[in-house]
N, C-alpha and C positions, 0 to 999 in steps of 0.2 A: 532555402528549403521551402516547399509549399505546405499549405495548411493541412492537406490530407496526410502527408507524411508525418507531420507533427502530431496530429490526432491519433494516427495509427501507433506511433511510438508510445503514447500514453496508454492506449488500450492494451497493447502488448505487455507493457510493464505491469499493469493491474491484473492481467490474465493468469498469472502464476499463483498457485495457492500460498506459497510461502511469502511472496511479496504482498499479496492481499492481506495476509495475517499481520505482517509488519505495519502496513498502512493503518489497519484498524487499531493496532496498539498505539500508534503515533497520533491518532485522532484525539486520544485522551490527553495528549500533551507531549512535549519533547522528552526524548529519552537518549541515554548514551548507548553506544554499541554494546558495552558490557552488560547492561540491563537486558537488552533485547536478546543477547546471546544466552544469558542465564535463564531466561524464560522460554527458551526454545530447545528443541531436540536436535538441532543442527549444529554444525561446527561454526566457529567464529569466522573462518574464511568464507564459508558458504553464506552466512548472514551478511557479511561485508559485500560479497558479490551482488546479492539481491538488493542491498541498499544502494550500491553504485548504479544498478539499472534504474532504480526509482529516481535517483538524483539526476541521472543523465536524461530521463524523461521529463525532468522539471517538476516532478511531483513532490520531491523532498528537497530540503536544504540542510546544510550542516554547518556547525561552527565548533571551533576548538575552545573548550573552557578548561583551563589548567591542563591536565594531561588526558582529558576525556574528549572524545568526539561526540558531539550532541546532534542528533537528527530531529527534524520537525517537519510538519506538513508545510509546504511552500504556499499552496493556494487552498483556501477554505472550500473552493468549489469541488475539491476531491470528495468531500463529505456528501455533496449533492449527488455525485456520480454513484457512490456506494449506496446511498439511500434509494435512488431510483432502481438500481439493480436488485436490492433487497425487496423492494415493493413488487417488482416483476416476479421474483422467485416466490414470494408469498402468494401472489395471485395465481400463479401456476399450481402451487401446492393445493390451494383452495379449490381450483378447478378439478384437479385430480381426485380430491376427497369427495367432491360432489358427484363425480361420475361413478363412484363405488356404490 
């Protein structure tokens, strides 16, 4: 698989609002699926589907602890991607505010 395909897979995985929300929650630390489900308005199968996409994109990792499946961020660089995107959004908001 070439680099562009791998990069695109990461961007696509992060481009969905539910997946982005899940990643932001996991930045604070590892969580079990049950906690992520309890904090969401979505069904557990839906949350599990989104977690699978993020894991397949190599953004998340998981491990079984007792009877719980625990997810965590695989690469800390994900935080850098989100921080850059947030900075771009803030800059654009500031530009729009200045135009008024």
